[in-house]
Structures are given as structure tokens and as C-alpha cells.
A tleap script that builds the chain and sets N, CA, C and O, in Angstrom:
source leaprc.protein.ff14SB
mol = sequence {
  NMET THR PRO GLU ARG ARG ALA VAL LEU ASN
  GLY VAL LEU ASP ALA PRO GLY HIE PHE THR
  ALA ASP ASP LEU TYR ILE ARG LEU LYS ARG
  ARG ASP PRO MET VAL SER ARG ALA THR VAL
  TYR ARG THR LEU GLU LEU LEU VAL GLY SER
  ARG LEU VAL GLU LYS VAL ASP LEU GLY VAL
  GLN GLN ALA TYR TYR GLU TYR PHE PHE GLY
  ARG GLU HIE HIE ASP HIE LEU ILE CYS LEU
  GLY CYS GLY ALA ILE ILE GLU PHE THR SER
  GLN ALA ILE GLU ASP LEU GLN ASN VAL VAL
  CYS GLN GLU HIE HIE PHE GLU ILE ARG TYR
  HIE SER HIE LYS VAL PHE GLY ARG CYS ARG
  LYS CYS GLN GLN GLY GLY SER PRO ASP CALA
}
set mol.1.N position { -68.423 -7.054 35.948 }
set mol.1.CA position { -68.387 -8.566 35.998 }
set mol.1.C position { -69.641 -8.356 36.542 }
set mol.1.O position { -70.152 -7.927 37.576 }
set mol.2.N position { -70.068 -8.988 35.065 }
set mol.2.CA position { -71.914 -9.162 35.923 }
set mol.2.C position { -71.533 -11.166 36.419 }
set mol.2.O position { -70.518 -11.861 36.458 }
set mol.3.N position { -72.832 -11.360 36.667 }
set mol.3.CA position { -73.437 -12.763 37.035 }
set mol.3.C position { -72.856 -13.433 35.511 }
set mol.3.O position { -72.444 -14.499 35.054 }
set mol.4.N position { -73.036 -12.527 35.239 }
set mol.4.CA position { -73.626 -13.626 33.501 }
set mol.4.C position { -72.374 -13.992 32.914 }
set mol.4.O position { -72.077 -15.171 32.726 }
set mol.5.N position { -71.422 -12.771 32.534 }
set mol.5.CA position { -70.011 -12.843 32.791 }
set mol.5.C position { -69.046 -14.313 33.046 }
set mol.5.O position { -68.392 -14.962 32.230 }
set mol.6.N position { -69.278 -14.536 34.629 }
set mol.6.CA position { -69.029 -14.672 35.141 }
set mol.6.C position { -68.826 -16.622 34.708 }
set mol.6.O position { -67.939 -17.471 34.612 }
set mol.7.N position { -70.507 -16.459 34.551 }
set mol.7.CA position { -70.936 -17.636 34.119 }
set mol.7.C position { -69.788 -18.444 33.395 }
set mol.7.O position { -69.025 -19.375 33.653 }
set mol.8.N position { -70.174 -17.295 31.994 }
set mol.8.CA position { -69.339 -17.765 30.900 }
set mol.8.C position { -67.987 -18.026 31.114 }
set mol.8.O position { -67.472 -19.036 30.634 }
set mol.9.N position { -67.128 -16.939 32.023 }
set mol.9.CA position { -65.719 -17.515 32.398 }
set mol.9.C position { -65.662 -18.782 33.069 }
set mol.9.O position { -64.688 -19.494 32.826 }
set mol.10.N position { -66.662 -19.243 33.986 }
set mol.10.CA position { -67.001 -20.768 34.554 }
set mol.10.C position { -66.710 -21.574 33.528 }
set mol.10.O position { -65.805 -22.408 33.544 }
set mol.11.N position { -67.358 -21.386 32.730 }
set mol.11.CA position { -67.665 -22.281 31.629 }
set mol.11.C position { -66.761 -22.109 30.446 }
set mol.11.O position { -67.211 -22.404 29.338 }
set mol.12.N position { -65.528 -21.663 30.561 }
set mol.12.CA position { -65.052 -21.840 29.581 }
set mol.12.C position { -63.591 -22.277 30.632 }
set mol.12.O position { -62.591 -22.754 30.096 }
set mol.13.N position { -63.618 -22.170 31.308 }
set mol.13.CA position { -62.474 -22.985 32.253 }
set mol.13.C position { -63.034 -24.490 32.772 }
set mol.13.O position { -62.289 -25.325 33.284 }
set mol.14.N position { -64.084 -24.633 32.610 }
set mol.14.CA position { -64.692 -26.115 32.755 }
set mol.14.C position { -64.258 -27.108 31.788 }
set mol.14.O position { -63.889 -28.276 31.917 }
set mol.15.N position { -64.515 -25.692 29.939 }
set mol.15.CA position { -64.226 -26.925 28.970 }
set mol.15.C position { -63.564 -27.953 28.633 }
set mol.15.O position { -62.536 -28.222 29.253 }
set mol.16.N position { -63.861 -28.498 27.918 }
set mol.16.CA position { -62.788 -29.694 27.722 }
set mol.16.C position { -62.207 -29.502 26.542 }
set mol.16.O position { -62.837 -29.874 25.552 }
set mol.17.N position { -61.325 -29.090 26.422 }
set mol.17.CA position { -60.781 -28.980 25.084 }
set mol.17.C position { -60.941 -27.786 24.419 }
set mol.17.O position { -60.905 -26.759 25.097 }
set mol.18.N position { -61.145 -27.696 22.987 }
set mol.18.CA position { -61.852 -26.913 21.832 }
set mol.18.C position { -62.945 -26.867 22.054 }
set mol.18.O position { -63.424 -27.845 22.629 }
set mol.19.N position { -63.664 -25.949 21.773 }
set mol.19.CA position { -65.229 -25.644 21.710 }
set mol.19.C position { -66.021 -24.391 20.651 }
set mol.19.O position { -65.004 -23.912 20.148 }
set mol.20.N position { -66.600 -24.001 20.344 }
set mol.20.CA position { -67.101 -23.570 19.810 }
set mol.20.C position { -68.111 -22.479 20.573 }
set mol.20.O position { -68.600 -22.849 21.641 }
set mol.21.N position { -68.462 -21.081 20.041 }
set mol.21.CA position { -69.496 -20.256 20.884 }
set mol.21.C position { -70.772 -20.826 21.402 }
set mol.21.O position { -71.293 -20.651 22.504 }
set mol.22.N position { -71.212 -21.609 20.295 }
set mol.22.CA position { -72.374 -23.033 20.701 }
set mol.22.C position { -72.330 -23.769 21.654 }
set mol.22.O position { -73.148 -23.959 22.554 }
set mol.23.N position { -71.780 -24.009 21.543 }
set mol.23.CA position { -71.275 -25.394 22.250 }
set mol.23.C position { -71.260 -24.534 23.970 }
set mol.23.O position { -71.940 -24.857 24.944 }
set mol.24.N position { -70.463 -23.637 23.892 }
set mol.24.CA position { -70.893 -23.768 25.228 }
set mol.24.C position { -71.827 -22.665 25.590 }
set mol.24.O position { -71.769 -22.289 26.760 }
set mol.25.N position { -72.857 -21.955 24.630 }
set mol.25.CA position { -73.976 -21.354 25.753 }
set mol.25.C position { -74.548 -22.777 25.428 }
set mol.25.O position { -75.140 -22.984 26.487 }
set mol.26.N position { -74.787 -24.012 24.585 }
set mol.26.CA position { -76.175 -24.655 24.661 }
set mol.26.C position { -75.572 -25.392 26.796 }
set mol.26.O position { -76.239 -25.756 27.765 }
set mol.27.N position { -74.068 -25.254 26.537 }
set mol.27.CA position { -73.987 -26.048 28.199 }
set mol.27.C position { -74.634 -25.103 29.314 }
set mol.27.O position { -75.375 -25.429 30.241 }
set mol.28.N position { -74.101 -23.723 28.933 }
set mol.28.CA position { -74.519 -22.349 30.090 }
set mol.28.C position { -75.623 -22.544 30.105 }
set mol.28.O position { -75.926 -23.273 31.049 }
set mol.29.N position { -77.109 -22.007 29.012 }
set mol.29.CA position { -78.330 -22.297 29.296 }
set mol.29.C position { -78.400 -23.491 30.471 }
set mol.29.O position { -78.924 -23.092 31.511 }
set mol.30.N position { -78.076 -24.523 30.478 }
set mol.30.CA position { -78.994 -26.045 30.722 }
set mol.30.C position { -78.570 -24.936 32.166 }
set mol.30.O position { -79.489 -24.310 32.695 }
set mol.31.N position { -77.279 -24.808 32.638 }
set mol.31.CA position { -77.295 -24.873 34.431 }
set mol.31.C position { -77.880 -23.524 34.777 }
set mol.31.O position { -78.782 -23.600 35.611 }
set mol.32.N position { -77.544 -22.088 34.269 }
set mol.32.CA position { -77.977 -20.390 34.063 }
set mol.32.C position { -78.994 -20.074 32.444 }
set mol.32.O position { -78.662 -19.867 31.277 }
set mol.33.N position { -80.452 -20.190 33.231 }
set mol.33.CA position { -81.601 -19.827 31.915 }
set mol.33.C position { -81.284 -18.618 31.572 }
set mol.33.O position { -81.411 -18.469 30.356 }
set mol.34.N position { -80.776 -17.303 32.342 }
set mol.34.CA position { -80.386 -16.625 31.963 }
set mol.34.C position { -79.287 -15.478 31.166 }
set mol.34.O position { -79.277 -14.251 31.066 }
set mol.35.N position { -78.433 -16.541 30.696 }
set mol.35.CA position { -77.005 -16.817 30.076 }
set mol.35.C position { -77.509 -16.436 28.239 }
set mol.35.O position { -78.044 -17.284 27.524 }
set mol.36.N position { -77.141 -14.843 27.726 }
set mol.36.CA position { -77.535 -15.274 26.532 }
set mol.36.C position { -76.710 -15.772 25.588 }
set mol.36.O position { -75.655 -16.258 25.997 }
set mol.37.N position { -76.992 -15.775 24.061 }
set mol.37.CA position { -75.864 -16.162 23.312 }
set mol.37.C position { -75.285 -14.648 22.892 }
set mol.37.O position { -74.077 -14.597 22.661 }
set mol.38.N position { -76.013 -13.486 22.784 }
set mol.38.CA position { -75.015 -12.292 22.591 }
set mol.38.C position { -74.203 -12.344 23.748 }
set mol.38.O position { -73.192 -11.739 23.390 }
set mol.39.N position { -73.979 -12.823 25.312 }
set mol.39.CA position { -73.672 -12.833 25.923 }
set mol.39.C position { -72.479 -13.197 26.078 }
set mol.39.O position { -71.481 -12.599 26.479 }
set mol.40.N position { -72.783 -14.940 25.486 }
set mol.40.CA position { -71.849 -15.439 25.274 }
set mol.40.C position { -70.672 -15.250 24.615 }
set mol.40.O position { -69.522 -15.496 24.978 }
set mol.41.N position { -71.378 -14.469 22.928 }
set mol.41.CA position { -70.376 -14.209 22.100 }
set mol.41.C position { -69.394 -12.384 22.547 }
set mol.41.O position { -68.520 -11.651 22.086 }
set mol.42.N position { -70.055 -12.454 23.360 }
set mol.42.CA position { -69.498 -11.206 23.781 }
set mol.42.C position { -68.363 -10.884 24.491 }
set mol.42.O position { -67.452 -10.070 24.341 }
set mol.43.N position { -68.780 -12.121 25.685 }
set mol.43.CA position { -67.303 -12.473 26.442 }
set mol.43.C position { -66.766 -12.794 25.873 }
set mol.43.O position { -65.654 -12.302 25.685 }
set mol.44.N position { -67.069 -13.488 25.446 }
set mol.44.CA position { -66.104 -14.886 24.364 }
set mol.44.C position { -64.450 -13.731 23.907 }
set mol.44.O position { -63.269 -13.793 24.250 }
set mol.45.N position { -65.279 -12.756 22.963 }
set mol.45.CA position { -64.624 -11.565 23.009 }
set mol.45.C position { -63.329 -11.237 23.775 }
set mol.45.O position { -62.171 -11.420 23.399 }
set mol.46.N position { -63.796 -10.688 24.986 }
set mol.46.CA position { -63.480 -9.812 25.895 }
set mol.46.C position { -62.286 -10.847 26.287 }
set mol.46.O position { -61.191 -10.321 26.486 }
set mol.47.N position { -62.382 -12.347 26.427 }
set mol.47.CA position { -61.787 -12.740 26.907 }
set mol.47.C position { -60.780 -13.254 25.972 }
set mol.47.O position { -59.703 -13.543 26.495 }
set mol.48.N position { -60.905 -13.468 24.472 }
set mol.48.CA position { -59.964 -13.265 23.527 }
set mol.48.C position { -58.866 -12.040 23.663 }
set mol.48.O position { -57.672 -12.163 23.934 }
set mol.49.N position { -59.544 -10.911 23.419 }
set mol.49.CA position { -58.552 -9.956 24.001 }
set mol.49.C position { -57.926 -9.673 25.024 }
set mol.49.O position { -57.182 -8.693 25.023 }
set mol.50.N position { -58.043 -10.277 25.875 }
set mol.50.CA position { -57.369 -10.629 27.595 }
set mol.50.C position { -56.073 -11.396 27.180 }
set mol.50.O position { -54.951 -11.342 27.682 }
set mol.51.N position { -56.537 -12.123 26.127 }
set mol.51.CA position { -55.551 -13.696 25.880 }
set mol.51.C position { -55.859 -14.818 26.636 }
set mol.51.O position { -55.035 -15.651 27.016 }
set mol.52.N position { -57.393 -14.837 26.913 }
set mol.52.CA position { -57.463 -16.025 28.479 }
set mol.52.C position { -58.049 -17.295 27.624 }
set mol.52.O position { -58.328 -18.460 27.907 }
set mol.53.N position { -58.095 -16.514 26.467 }
set mol.53.CA position { -58.514 -18.049 25.710 }
set mol.53.C position { -58.064 -17.516 23.871 }
set mol.53.O position { -57.745 -16.352 23.630 }
set mol.54.N position { -58.099 -18.124 23.255 }
set mol.54.CA position { -57.977 -18.348 21.929 }
set mol.54.C position { -58.632 -18.474 21.294 }
set mol.54.O position { -59.312 -19.468 21.550 }
set mol.55.N position { -58.996 -17.822 20.176 }
set mol.55.CA position { -60.031 -18.550 19.291 }
set mol.55.C position { -58.901 -19.142 17.894 }
set mol.55.O position { -58.079 -18.484 17.256 }
set mol.56.N position { -59.208 -20.361 17.797 }
set mol.56.CA position { -58.391 -20.993 17.188 }
set mol.56.C position { -59.322 -21.275 15.957 }
set mol.56.O position { -60.349 -21.907 16.205 }
set mol.57.N position { -59.062 -20.834 14.483 }
set mol.57.CA position { -59.020 -20.713 13.046 }
set mol.57.C position { -58.925 -22.457 12.840 }
set mol.57.O position { -57.907 -23.057 13.185 }
set mol.58.N position { -60.077 -23.149 12.255 }
set mol.58.CA position { -59.219 -24.799 11.852 }
set mol.58.C position { -60.079 -24.778 10.817 }
set mol.58.O position { -61.155 -25.349 10.636 }
set mol.59.N position { -59.354 -23.930 10.073 }
set mol.59.CA position { -59.663 -24.455 8.322 }
set mol.59.C position { -61.532 -24.588 8.401 }
set mol.59.O position { -61.845 -25.274 7.428 }
set mol.60.N position { -62.722 -24.211 9.135 }
set mol.60.CA position { -64.239 -24.586 9.384 }
set mol.60.C position { -65.398 -23.420 9.177 }
set mol.60.O position { -65.257 -22.634 10.113 }
set mol.61.N position { -66.143 -23.130 8.592 }
set mol.61.CA position { -67.207 -22.267 9.215 }
set mol.61.C position { -66.723 -21.475 10.842 }
set mol.61.O position { -66.175 -20.398 11.073 }
set mol.62.N position { -66.964 -22.010 11.285 }
set mol.62.CA position { -67.704 -22.225 12.842 }
set mol.62.C position { -65.846 -22.099 13.954 }
set mol.62.O position { -65.026 -22.999 14.137 }
set mol.63.N position { -65.805 -20.413 14.519 }
set mol.63.CA position { -64.673 -20.440 15.201 }
set mol.63.C position { -64.773 -21.935 16.114 }
set mol.63.O position { -65.560 -22.881 16.094 }
set mol.64.N position { -63.215 -21.513 17.122 }
set mol.64.CA position { -63.341 -22.563 18.368 }
set mol.64.C position { -62.728 -21.996 18.722 }
set mol.64.O position { -62.187 -21.366 17.813 }
set mol.65.N position { -62.232 -21.646 20.011 }
set mol.65.CA position { -61.674 -21.549 21.084 }
set mol.65.C position { -61.053 -22.091 22.533 }
set mol.65.O position { -61.800 -21.582 23.369 }
set mol.66.N position { -60.577 -22.463 22.863 }
set mol.66.CA position { -60.138 -22.947 24.243 }
set mol.66.C position { -59.281 -22.040 25.218 }
set mol.66.O position { -58.292 -21.430 24.813 }
set mol.67.N position { -59.598 -22.005 26.155 }
set mol.67.CA position { -58.449 -22.200 27.756 }
set mol.67.C position { -57.454 -21.691 26.976 }
set mol.67.O position { -57.341 -22.219 25.870 }
set mol.68.N position { -56.264 -20.292 27.410 }
set mol.68.CA position { -55.041 -20.189 26.725 }
set mol.68.C position { -54.119 -19.872 27.998 }
set mol.68.O position { -53.012 -20.366 28.213 }
set mol.69.N position { -54.878 -18.842 28.887 }
set mol.69.CA position { -53.843 -18.657 29.725 }
set mol.69.C position { -53.210 -19.553 30.464 }
set mol.69.O position { -53.750 -20.655 30.572 }
set mol.70.N position { -51.867 -19.299 31.178 }
set mol.70.CA position { -51.164 -20.781 31.728 }
set mol.70.C position { -50.711 -21.855 31.137 }
set mol.70.O position { -49.923 -22.687 31.585 }
set mol.71.N position { -51.390 -21.803 29.800 }
set mol.71.CA position { -50.557 -22.535 28.929 }
set mol.71.C position { -49.665 -22.992 28.442 }
set mol.71.O position { -48.985 -22.032 28.080 }
set mol.72.N position { -49.019 -24.178 28.081 }
set mol.72.CA position { -47.930 -23.972 27.161 }
set mol.72.C position { -48.582 -23.551 25.628 }
set mol.72.O position { -49.714 -23.845 25.243 }
set mol.73.N position { -47.706 -22.899 24.983 }
set mol.73.CA position { -47.565 -22.847 23.604 }
set mol.73.C position { -47.742 -24.560 23.156 }
set mol.73.O position { -47.245 -25.493 23.786 }
set mol.74.N position { -48.618 -24.680 21.854 }
set mol.74.CA position { -49.447 -25.487 21.252 }
set mol.74.C position { -49.716 -25.586 19.682 }
set mol.74.O position { -50.477 -24.741 19.211 }
set mol.75.N position { -49.134 -26.588 18.788 }
set mol.75.CA position { -49.707 -26.365 17.686 }
set mol.75.C position { -50.876 -27.120 17.299 }
set mol.75.O position { -51.726 -27.097 18.189 }
set mol.76.N position { -51.193 -27.746 16.331 }
set mol.76.CA position { -52.953 -28.172 16.455 }
set mol.76.C position { -52.443 -28.949 14.732 }
set mol.76.O position { -51.865 -28.479 13.752 }
set mol.77.N position { -52.958 -30.171 15.023 }
set mol.77.CA position { -53.355 -31.265 14.049 }
set mol.77.C position { -54.670 -31.476 14.044 }
set mol.77.O position { -55.261 -31.826 15.066 }
set mol.78.N position { -55.390 -31.249 12.665 }
set mol.78.CA position { -56.451 -31.106 12.482 }
set mol.78.C position { -57.164 -32.001 11.076 }
set mol.78.O position { -56.692 -31.726 9.973 }
set mol.79.N position { -58.440 -33.197 11.168 }
set mol.79.CA position { -58.048 -34.094 10.398 }
set mol.79.C position { -59.844 -33.940 9.905 }
set mol.79.O position { -60.969 -33.919 10.403 }
set mol.80.N position { -59.135 -33.856 8.582 }
set mol.80.CA position { -60.567 -33.504 7.686 }
set mol.80.C position { -61.813 -34.782 7.442 }
set mol.80.O position { -62.889 -34.693 6.851 }
set mol.81.N position { -61.249 -35.847 8.078 }
set mol.81.CA position { -62.255 -36.514 7.991 }
set mol.81.C position { -63.275 -36.695 9.258 }
set mol.81.O position { -64.314 -37.352 9.332 }
set mol.82.N position { -62.803 -36.114 9.950 }
set mol.82.CA position { -63.773 -36.620 11.412 }
set mol.82.C position { -63.722 -35.273 12.080 }
set mol.82.O position { -64.711 -35.166 12.806 }
set mol.83.N position { -62.998 -34.258 12.119 }
set mol.83.CA position { -62.501 -33.388 12.854 }
set mol.83.C position { -61.551 -33.083 14.269 }
set mol.83.O position { -60.988 -32.156 14.851 }
set mol.84.N position { -61.806 -34.581 14.379 }
set mol.84.CA position { -60.492 -34.307 15.754 }
set mol.84.C position { -59.528 -33.441 15.697 }
set mol.84.O position { -58.920 -32.989 14.727 }
set mol.85.N position { -59.446 -33.266 16.685 }
set mol.85.CA position { -58.241 -32.321 17.123 }
set mol.85.C position { -57.021 -32.421 17.852 }
set mol.85.O position { -57.207 -32.132 19.035 }
set mol.86.N position { -55.555 -32.795 17.522 }
set mol.86.CA position { -54.975 -33.216 18.424 }
set mol.86.C position { -53.330 -32.549 18.547 }
set mol.86.O position { -52.392 -32.530 17.750 }
set mol.87.N position { -53.502 -32.036 19.927 }
set mol.87.CA position { -51.963 -30.459 19.974 }
set mol.87.C position { -51.295 -31.192 20.221 }
set mol.87.O position { -51.519 -32.365 20.521 }
set mol.88.N position { -49.987 -30.441 20.116 }
set mol.88.CA position { -48.926 -30.567 19.357 }
set mol.88.C position { -47.792 -29.939 19.975 }
set mol.88.O position { -48.057 -28.739 19.914 }
set mol.89.N position { -45.878 -30.171 20.937 }
set mol.89.CA position { -45.502 -29.320 20.575 }
set mol.89.C position { -44.113 -30.274 19.830 }
set mol.89.O position { -43.794 -31.461 19.906 }
set mol.90.N position { -43.355 -28.725 18.895 }
set mol.90.CA position { -42.060 -29.597 18.687 }
set mol.90.C position { -41.287 -28.691 18.500 }
set mol.90.O position { -41.056 -28.208 17.392 }
set mol.91.N position { -40.906 -28.421 19.299 }
set mol.91.CA position { -38.757 -28.153 19.608 }
set mol.91.C position { -38.791 -27.261 18.085 }
set mol.91.O position { -38.836 -26.105 17.666 }
set mol.92.N position { -38.729 -28.803 17.566 }
set mol.92.CA position { -37.414 -28.703 16.333 }
set mol.92.C position { -38.215 -27.580 14.799 }
set mol.92.O position { -37.630 -27.054 13.852 }
set mol.93.N position { -39.626 -27.584 15.139 }
set mol.93.CA position { -40.651 -26.102 13.995 }
set mol.93.C position { -40.045 -24.833 14.954 }
set mol.93.O position { -39.459 -23.892 14.419 }
set mol.94.N position { -40.272 -24.914 16.598 }
set mol.94.CA position { -40.248 -23.486 17.172 }
set mol.94.C position { -39.036 -23.454 16.553 }
set mol.94.O position { -38.818 -22.327 16.106 }
set mol.95.N position { -38.189 -24.202 16.351 }
set mol.95.CA position { -36.587 -24.176 16.386 }
set mol.95.C position { -36.353 -23.117 14.605 }
set mol.95.O position { -36.036 -21.956 14.348 }
set mol.96.N position { -36.587 -23.881 14.085 }
set mol.96.CA position { -36.632 -23.511 12.877 }
set mol.96.C position { -37.390 -22.171 12.445 }
set mol.96.O position { -36.895 -21.492 11.545 }
set mol.97.N position { -38.654 -21.747 13.100 }
set mol.97.CA position { -39.475 -20.921 12.660 }
set mol.97.C position { -38.199 -19.357 13.156 }
set mol.97.O position { -37.851 -18.288 12.653 }
set mol.98.N position { -37.894 -20.215 14.496 }
set mol.98.CA position { -36.905 -19.048 15.012 }
set mol.98.C position { -35.663 -18.432 13.792 }
set mol.98.O position { -35.167 -17.328 14.020 }
set mol.99.N position { -35.441 -18.826 13.155 }
set mol.99.CA position { -34.281 -19.399 12.525 }
set mol.99.C position { -35.102 -18.337 10.963 }
set mol.99.O position { -34.553 -17.274 10.674 }
set mol.100.N position { -35.928 -18.639 10.424 }
set mol.100.CA position { -36.594 -17.969 10.090 }
set mol.100.C position { -37.235 -16.894 9.894 }
set mol.100.O position { -37.671 -16.426 8.843 }
set mol.101.N position { -37.289 -16.449 11.118 }
set mol.101.CA position { -37.326 -14.850 11.104 }
set mol.101.C position { -36.170 -13.810 11.673 }
set mol.101.O position { -36.210 -12.584 11.576 }
set mol.102.N position { -35.120 -14.611 12.296 }
set mol.102.CA position { -34.667 -14.000 12.126 }
set mol.102.C position { -33.353 -13.251 10.623 }
set mol.102.O position { -32.647 -12.258 10.442 }
set mol.103.N position { -33.765 -14.673 9.835 }
set mol.103.CA position { -32.752 -14.388 8.620 }
set mol.103.C position { -33.862 -13.216 7.434 }
set mol.103.O position { -33.617 -12.808 6.298 }
set mol.104.N position { -34.776 -13.042 8.117 }
set mol.104.CA position { -36.224 -12.013 7.937 }
set mol.104.C position { -36.282 -10.452 8.608 }
set mol.104.O position { -37.019 -9.467 8.552 }
set mol.105.N position { -35.077 -10.853 9.252 }
set mol.105.CA position { -35.313 -9.899 10.418 }
set mol.105.C position { -36.881 -9.021 10.889 }
set mol.105.O position { -37.404 -7.918 11.049 }
set mol.106.N position { -37.115 -10.747 10.953 }
set mol.106.CA position { -39.025 -9.953 11.984 }
set mol.106.C position { -38.943 -10.631 12.976 }
set mol.106.O position { -38.411 -11.716 13.210 }
set mol.107.N position { -39.697 -9.690 13.755 }
set mol.107.CA position { -39.845 -9.741 15.264 }
set mol.107.C position { -41.269 -10.796 15.383 }
set mol.107.O position { -42.386 -10.435 15.012 }
set mol.108.N position { -41.042 -11.805 15.825 }
set mol.108.CA position { -42.491 -12.778 16.330 }
set mol.108.C position { -42.939 -12.097 17.436 }
set mol.108.O position { -42.234 -11.563 18.293 }
set mol.109.N position { -43.806 -12.125 17.399 }
set mol.109.CA position { -44.964 -11.958 18.790 }
set mol.109.C position { -45.704 -13.169 18.969 }
set mol.109.O position { -45.464 -13.836 19.975 }
set mol.110.N position { -46.657 -13.598 18.066 }
set mol.110.CA position { -46.811 -15.187 18.509 }
set mol.110.C position { -47.448 -15.729 16.952 }
set mol.110.O position { -47.823 -15.197 15.907 }
set mol.111.N position { -47.297 -17.274 17.572 }
set mol.111.CA position { -47.805 -17.810 15.741 }
set mol.111.C position { -48.712 -18.364 16.046 }
set mol.111.O position { -49.138 -18.131 17.177 }
set mol.112.N position { -49.545 -19.508 15.056 }
set mol.112.CA position { -50.166 -20.415 15.114 }
set mol.112.C position { -49.689 -21.062 14.335 }
set mol.112.O position { -49.182 -20.586 13.319 }
set mol.113.N position { -49.746 -23.163 14.778 }
set mol.113.CA position { -49.129 -23.920 13.905 }
set mol.113.C position { -50.106 -24.685 13.258 }
set mol.113.O position { -50.230 -25.704 13.939 }
set mol.114.N position { -50.834 -24.726 12.337 }
set mol.114.CA position { -52.243 -26.007 12.473 }
set mol.114.C position { -51.580 -27.047 10.293 }
set mol.114.O position { -50.876 -26.573 9.402 }
set mol.115.N position { -52.213 -28.274 10.374 }
set mol.115.CA position { -51.400 -28.763 10.214 }
set mol.115.C position { -52.742 -29.960 9.667 }
set mol.115.O position { -53.013 -30.943 10.357 }
set mol.116.N position { -53.504 -29.635 8.271 }
set mol.116.CA position { -54.300 -30.983 7.697 }
set mol.116.C position { -54.345 -32.198 6.877 }
set mol.116.O position { -53.886 -32.370 5.747 }
set mol.117.N position { -54.979 -33.011 7.641 }
set mol.117.CA position { -54.734 -34.191 7.121 }
set mol.117.C position { -55.680 -34.904 7.840 }
set mol.117.O position { -56.427 -34.302 8.611 }
set mol.118.N position { -55.767 -36.348 7.663 }
set mol.118.CA position { -56.240 -37.424 8.374 }
set mol.118.C position { -55.850 -37.837 9.463 }
set mol.118.O position { -54.857 -37.380 10.029 }
set mol.119.N position { -56.253 -38.352 9.716 }
set mol.119.CA position { -55.960 -39.001 11.662 }
set mol.119.C position { -55.458 -40.288 11.121 }
set mol.119.O position { -55.042 -40.218 9.965 }
set mol.120.N position { -55.399 -41.587 11.768 }
set mol.120.CA position { -55.149 -42.446 11.690 }
set mol.120.C position { -56.497 -43.605 11.288 }
set mol.120.O position { -56.941 -44.344 10.409 }
set mol.121.N position { -56.721 -43.063 12.756 }
set mol.121.CA position { -58.465 -43.802 12.047 }
set mol.121.C position { -59.318 -43.528 10.642 }
set mol.121.O position { -59.859 -44.374 9.930 }
set mol.122.N position { -59.271 -42.091 10.465 }
set mol.122.CA position { -59.742 -42.269 9.101 }
set mol.122.C position { -58.685 -42.440 8.272 }
set mol.122.O position { -58.932 -41.666 7.347 }
set mol.123.N position { -57.601 -43.011 8.024 }
set mol.123.CA position { -56.749 -43.077 6.802 }
set mol.123.C position { -57.604 -44.933 6.911 }
set mol.123.O position { -58.618 -45.066 6.224 }
set mol.124.N position { -57.174 -46.059 7.669 }
set mol.124.CA position { -57.718 -47.166 8.017 }
set mol.124.C position { -59.735 -46.946 7.355 }
set mol.124.O position { -60.080 -47.380 6.256 }
set mol.125.N position { -60.633 -46.283 8.238 }
set mol.125.CA position { -61.401 -46.806 7.761 }
set mol.125.C position { -61.828 -46.016 6.833 }
set mol.125.O position { -62.988 -45.628 6.973 }
set mol.126.N position { -61.197 -45.618 5.833 }
set mol.126.CA position { -61.097 -44.785 4.958 }
set mol.126.C position { -61.966 -43.801 4.479 }
set mol.126.O position { -61.997 -43.484 3.290 }
set mol.127.N position { -62.588 -43.363 5.236 }
set mol.127.CA position { -63.413 -41.678 5.716 }
set mol.127.C position { -63.337 -40.855 4.333 }
set mol.127.O position { -62.576 -41.549 3.659 }
set mol.128.N position { -63.695 -39.807 3.587 }
set mol.128.CA position { -63.288 -39.115 3.242 }
set mol.128.C position { -63.274 -37.664 3.076 }
set mol.128.O position { -64.061 -37.204 3.903 }
set mol.129.N position { -62.775 -36.797 2.433 }
set mol.129.CA position { -61.760 -35.406 3.069 }
set mol.129.C position { -63.434 -34.704 3.458 }
set mol.129.O position { -64.541 -35.198 3.245 }
set mol.130.N position { -63.056 -33.379 4.097 }
set mol.130.CA position { -64.147 -33.169 4.330 }
set mol.130.C position { -63.754 -31.650 3.036 }
set mol.130.O position { -64.638 -30.845 2.743 }
savepdb mol mol.pdb
quit
């Protein structure tokens, strides 16, 4: 564990919500000029591999990340207008997917549920879809 990797880990732990690798790099570079973009990307992949961080595909070109370890499972609503990310949990959805997996004799290991649409603000403001 190099000081630079420790800085990346601390940056992840301090990150509010979802972030891109570039967001994290910019924040870390302000604190520690020794942190390189390559170190941020490589360390994020190690953290994803260890299941401390989750890489979240939000349907845009850039990958987003979020600290995952010790957090309850949740799913995402993603606004196509403003890019807002709303986390939610639904026991009904979890129950239904378990039934579907049982019907198909499928052993679930993990899942990611994303719903794309428009948030209330964008619906009221008439913001176009991305």
C-alpha cells in the first residue's frame, strides 16, 4: 500500500455519493500533487475487484463509482435530463427477482438495477432528454 494508493482510498471514503475517476483525481491532485491519474484508475480497479467500491454503469460514456463496502444494497434512478442519481431500495423488486431466479433455476450472485427517466424537476422544467 503506497502513500498514493492510500490517498486514493481515503479520497474514495471521503467522496460524497457517486463520482467519476476524473472527479476523484482532480480532488486528490489538489491535496497531493504526487497522485497520478494512472494511480487513481489502477487503484479504483483494485478496489472494485476487492468489492470495496462498485463501478456503476449509468448509461453515459464515463463510468461512475461509489463506496460499496458495508452499505446496504440499493438500486438507482437516473435522470436523463439533469443526470441526477437517486438511490432507492424496494423489497418488492428484490422479492420478485428472487421468484424469477427460482423459476429459472438461476443462482443469483449480485445484481444492479437501474431505471432511466426524468426526475420531477426536469419534468416540470421541460428539460430535454439526453
